[in-house]
N, C-alpha and C positions, 0 to 999 in steps of 0.2 A: 962882885955879885950884882951890884947896882948897874955897872956898865953892861953886864950881860943881859939884864932885863931891858935896858934901853935899846940894845941891839936887836933883841927879838921883837920889841914893839915897832921899831923902825922897819924891820923886815916885813912884818905883817901889814903895816901901813902901805909899804911899797907894793906888795902883792895885791892888796885890795884895790889900790889906786889903778894899777894896770888892768885888773879885771873890769873895773868900772869904765875905764877908757875904751876897752875892747867892746864892751856891751853898748856903749854910746856911739862909737864911730865905726862899728863893723858894717860891711856892705850887706844890704839885704839881698837874699838870693834872687837871681833873675827868674821870674816865673817861666816855666816851660811852655812852649808854643804848642797848643793842641788844635789840630786841624779836624774839623768835622766834615767828612766827605759824604755828601748826600748819596744814599743808596737808591738805586733804581727800583721802583716798586715791582714786586713779582707779578707777572701776568697770570699766575694761577689764581682763579677765582674760587675754586673748590676742588676737593679730591675725595674719593671714596674707594674702598676696596673693590676690586673688579672680580667677577666670577672667574673661576679657573679656565673655563671655556666660554667664549661669547662670540656672537656674530657682530658684524658692523652695526653700530647703533643707528636707530631710525630717528630722524629729526621730526619733532612734533611742532605744533604751533607755539607751545610754551614748554620746551624741554626736550627730553629724549626718551626713547623706548629701547630697553635692552632685552634681547632674547638670547637664549642659550640652547645648545643641543641637549641639555639635561632637563629641559621642560620648564625653565624659569622664564617669566616675563616680568620685567621691572619697569615701572613708569617713574621717571624723575622730572622734577620741575627744572626750570632754567637755572635755579639756584642750587640744584643738587639735592633738594629735599625729596624724600621718598613719598610718592603719591599713592602707589599701591604696588603689591607684588603677588603674583600667583605662581604656583608650581604644580606641574603635572608630569611626573617622571616618565609617563608613557608617551610623551610628545617630544620629539627631537626637533625643536623649532629651527628653521633655516633662515627665514627672512620675515620682515614685517613692513607695513606701510600704513599711512593715514588715509582713511577713506573720506572723511569730512571732520569738522572740528569736534564732533561728538562720537565718532566711530573710528576704530582702527582694526586692522586684521593682521593675522600671522599665519604662516604656512610652514608645514614640515617638509622634509626632503621627500617623504612618501606622498605628498600632495594632500595632506589633511589641512583643510582651511577653516579658520575660525575667526569670528568677529567679536569685538569686545566694546563695552562702553568706555570711552576714552577717559572719563573722569573717575570711574570707580573700578574698572577691570571686570565688570559683570559680563559673563558670557551671553551673547545674543543668539548666535547660531553656529553650528559646526557641520562640515560636510567633507566626506571622503571623495576625492576626485580620481584617484588611481594614477595620477601623473607623478613624474619625478621632477620636483621643482627646486631649482637653485636660486631663482629670483622671486621677489615679491610680486604680487599681481599688479597689472597695469590698471589704474583706476580711470574710467572715462564715462561718457554718457552717450546714449542714443535713444531716440524715441522718448525723450524727457525722462529716461530712467538711468540711474547710476548703476554701472556694471563693473565687475571685476573680471579681468582676462588673465588667465594663467597660461604659462608656456611650459610644455614638457621638454626637459633637457634631452631625453632619450630619442625622441622622434620628431620634435618640432610641432606637435599638436597644440592647438590653441583651444582653450575652454572658456566660454563666456558665461558668467553667473550673475544673477541679480544680487546687488549689494544689500538689498533689503532682507532677503530670506534665503539666499543661496540657491534659488531655483535655476536650473539649466536653461540657457537661452539658445546656445548653439555649440557645436563642436566642429572644428576645422579638420580638413584632411591632414595627414601626417606628411612631413617632408624628410628631414634628416636630423641628426644630432645637432643641438645648438646650446651655447652657453650664455649668450647675452640676453638681456631683457627686451621685450617688444616695446615699440613706441607707437603712439596713436596720433594721426593727423588727417584732416579732411576725410573723416569717416573711413579711414584706412588704417590697418595694423601692419607693421613691418618689423622684420628682424633679420639679422645676418646669421649665416649658418656655417657649420664646419665643412660643408662641401663647396665653400667659396661662392655662395649664391645668396642674394637678398630676396626674400619672399614677401609678397604683399597680399593681404587678405581684406575682404569687405568686413567692416565693423558690424553691419546690420545682420549678416547671415553667416559669416565665417568662411565664405567661399574664396578660393584662391583666385586673385585677380591677375596675377602674373609674377614673373621673377626676373631678376637682373643678374646674369652670370658675370663673374669676375675671373681674373686669372687664377690658375689652379692653386697657386700658393697664397692667395689673398683671402684666407678664411677670416671671418669676423667673429670675435668673441665679446666685443664691447657693445655699447649702445649706439644706435644710429641717432644722428641729430637732424631733425627737420628744420629747414630754413624758412624764413618768411617768404622767400621767393618760390617756394614749392619744391625745392631740391632737397636731397639728402646728402649728408657727408658722414664718413666713417673711417676709422683706422683699421688696418689689416695686419695679419700675421707677417706679411712680407715687408712691413715697415712703410707702407704707402698710405696716403690719404686719398680717398676716392670721392668724387662728386657724381651724384646719381640723379637721373631723371625718372621719378616714379610713374609719370604718365606715359612715357614712351618706353619704359623698361630698358634703359640704356645707361652705360657708364659714360659720363661726359668727359671726365678728366681724371688723371691720377698724378700725384707728385710723390717723390721720394722724401721721406722724413728721417728714416733711421735704418740701420743695418739689422735691427732686431724688431720684434713684434711691437706694434703700437695699438694697444687695445683700450687706451683711455678714451673717454667720451669727449669729443670736441665741445667747445663752448661758443655760443653765439654772443658776440659783443657789440655788433652794430648791424644795420640792415643788410649789409653785404660783406661783413667781416667776421672771421672766426679765429679762435685761438686753439692750439693743440700742443700738449706736452709730449715729450718722448722719454723713454727710459734713461737716456743719456744726460738727463738734467736740463734739457733745452725746452724753451717755450717758443713755438712758431706762431706767427700771425699771417693770415691769408685773406686776400680779397676774392670773393666769389663772383665770378662773371657768369654770363649765361652758359658758357661751355668751357670754362677754364678756371684754374686757381692761380692767382697771381701772388707772389711773395710780398709780404708787407712788414718784414722784419723778423728777427729772431733774437733771443736772449739766452745766455748760458747762466742759469740760476744755481746749478749744483753739479756735482760730478755724476750723480745718479739719483733718480727718483724711485722710491719704493712704493709710494701711493700718491695719488693726486685727486683733487676734487675742485669743482667750481660751484660758487654760490654767491648770489647777490653781487655779481660783478667782481668777485675776488677769487683769485686762483690760490689754492692751498696745496702744499706739498710736504711730504715727509722725505727728507734726504739727509743721509749721513748723521743720524741721530738728532736731527733738527726739524722743527716745524717752522715753515716759512709761509708768509702770506704776501700776495702781490696784486695790486690793483690794476685791472685791465684797462680802464678808461684812459689813464695817463701813464701806464706802464711804470709804476713806481712800487718799489719794495716797501712794505709796511711793517714787516715783523719777521724776526728770525730768533728762535729760542731753542735751547737744548734742555728739555725737561727730564731726560733720563736716558737709559741705554737702549731699551727695546720699545719702539714706537709703532703702533699699528691701529687699524680701524678708525681712520680719519672720518669725522662727521661734523662739517661746519654747520653752525646754527645762525640765529638772528643776532644783529647788532655786533658783528665782529667776534662772536664767540665760536669756540671750536671744542668739540669733545673728542678725546682719543684715549686709547689704552696705552699706558706707559708702565712698563715693567708689570707689577701686580696691582696697579691702581687705574681708576678712571680719573682723568684730569680734564677739567674745564678751564680753558685759557681765553683771555681777551687781550689781543695784542695791539689794538688800535681803537 
């Protein structure tokens, strides 16, 4: 019995000794290596729910204005904060623009024009013009007075109103159906037409100064670009870019850009150079000579552009569910981002910001 106790004590001592040796000499587990991969900050500055129907946002000096065919006008700051909102279900707003830092205006498809205080949304005046308006008014001045010039889509009639009170200044003769907005330069108003003609009017009285006929398939639905040299350039339905002389009412040159319509507005990037995108995702550069357009390079930026815009020397485009930005001065891509599935209503703003509708939201992005 005594030997049995001695055996059990020896066994316990042996087990305890081995446990102690294991605890003392065991290897510490190697700590797992954890990599911290820095995440690229999101370019989304803010987002908000978008109205179910909205027009392209209007850029303000500090933010954007949102209009809808359901009578809503919403003013947002650059940070996305609601400045004010008004709703009039009887007004199907079509477009808007800024008249001056304190005043903005909106127009319906039926030509109902209204101006509002930019800071509060207070109505200043409203006028029915009887025109069918797709585009916002052209804001300009003559005789030291700021005026608004509306263009009728149905027949090309121009209507000039005082920005102060909406009083009529003049009404131009009709021409033909037109979709693009008018431009103002050197006391002249001009627009391209669906009858493949560019019409020019006097800013002072609305009288027709002359017209520039193009080829029968060169209808213009985009905006004309006045150059510092006094010429005009525009893209056409035939896929051509035309250089026009508004003083002699002639087409000086045309170049082929695309096999499809090129209705984007060209951008002036230097005293004698312009840039022009095409639906096929290309960006062309041209040097404007007195009577010709000389190629100055081209870039394939995407397979296809859905929307394009120029602002502050930056080309913006929506392509293949991506928003991209490209600096024109050194031809450098700055930004490419996929914010969602359905992108539309591109509206570049100040300091590299851009507002657009993505799926059911309004997104403000800053890519550079």
